[in-house]
C-alpha positions as CSV (number, residue, x, y, z in Angstrom):
1,M,-141.4,-55.2,40.4
2,K,-142.7,-53.5,37.0
3,T,-138.9,-51.6,37.1
4,Q,-137.4,-54.3,37.8
5,R,-139.0,-56.3,34.9
6,A,-138.5,-53.3,32.9
7,L,-134.3,-53.5,33.7
8,E,-134.3,-57.3,33.0
9,T,-135.6,-56.7,29.0
10,A,-134.2,-53.1,28.6
11,P,-130.4,-52.8,26.8
12,L,-127.7,-51.1,28.5
13,P,-126.9,-47.8,28.2
14,Y,-124.2,-47.1,25.5
15,P,-121.0,-46.4,26.3
16,Q,-119.7,-49.1,28.7
17,T,-116.8,-51.0,29.5
18,P,-116.7,-54.5,30.3
19,E,-116.3,-53.5,34.1
20,S,-118.9,-50.6,34.2
21,A,-121.1,-53.5,32.2
22,N,-120.3,-55.5,34.9
23,A,-121.0,-53.0,37.8
24,W,-124.9,-52.3,36.2
25,F,-126.0,-55.6,36.8
26,I,-124.5,-56.0,40.2
27,S,-126.1,-52.7,41.5
28,H,-129.6,-53.0,39.7
29,G,-129.6,-56.5,41.2
30,I,-130.0,-58.4,37.9
31,C,-129.5,-62.1,37.1
32,K,-126.6,-61.6,33.9
33,S,-128.7,-64.9,32.5
34,H,-132.4,-64.0,33.1
35,W,-130.7,-60.8,31.2
36,A,-128.7,-62.6,27.9
37,E,-132.2,-64.5,28.0
38,A,-134.4,-62.2,27.8
39,Q,-132.1,-60.4,24.8
40,G,-132.2,-63.8,23.2
41,I,-128.4,-64.1,24.0
42,P,-126.3,-67.0,24.9
43,R,-125.1,-66.8,28.4
44,M,-121.5,-67.7,27.6
45,I,-121.9,-65.3,25.0
46,L,-122.3,-62.5,27.2
47,V,-120.0,-64.1,29.9
48,D,-117.0,-63.7,27.4
49,L,-117.8,-60.5,26.4
50,L,-117.7,-59.5,30.0
51,R,-114.6,-61.2,30.4
52,G,-112.8,-60.0,27.4
53,R,-112.5,-63.4,25.8
54,L,-114.8,-62.1,22.8
55,K,-114.8,-58.3,21.4
56,G,-118.7,-58.8,19.5
57,L,-116.9,-58.4,16.1
58,R,-119.7,-60.2,14.3
59,G,-122.7,-62.5,14.1
60,E,-124.3,-63.0,17.7
61,A,-121.3,-61.8,19.9
62,H,-121.5,-58.6,17.3
63,R,-125.5,-58.6,18.6
64,A,-124.8,-59.2,22.4
65,A,-122.0,-56.3,22.2
66,I,-124.8,-53.8,21.5
67,A,-127.1,-54.7,23.7
68,L,-124.1,-54.6,26.5
69,G,-123.4,-50.8,25.3
70,L,-119.9,-52.2,24.4
71,K,-120.7,-51.1,21.2
72,A,-122.4,-48.6,19.2
73,D,-125.7,-49.6,17.7
74,P,-124.8,-49.0,13.6
75,H,-128.4,-48.6,12.9
76,T,-128.9,-45.7,15.3
77,A,-125.3,-44.2,14.7
78,S,-125.7,-43.7,10.9
79,R,-128.9,-42.2,11.6
80,A,-127.4,-39.4,14.0
81,A,-124.5,-38.5,12.0
C-alpha cells in the first residue's frame, strides 16, 4: 500500500506522450482524479492534456504537463546542460 501511495503522489517519468501517460495510469492502477488532486492540478486540465486539447504552454497546464512527463522540467533541464 505504501508503494501505491508513493506512485499516487509522484510525477511521471519524462519523456511521456499523452498515450503513454494514460497507459501508465492504467498499468499502475492509479485514479487520475486522485493523482491530479495530490499534485494540486485541476482534474480537467489533466484530462485535456491527455486528450490533446491542451498543450501545456503556460500556467497550470504547463505545470501539469511537467508533472505528467509530457514536458521536461525547465529547472532541472537547465542544470543538466
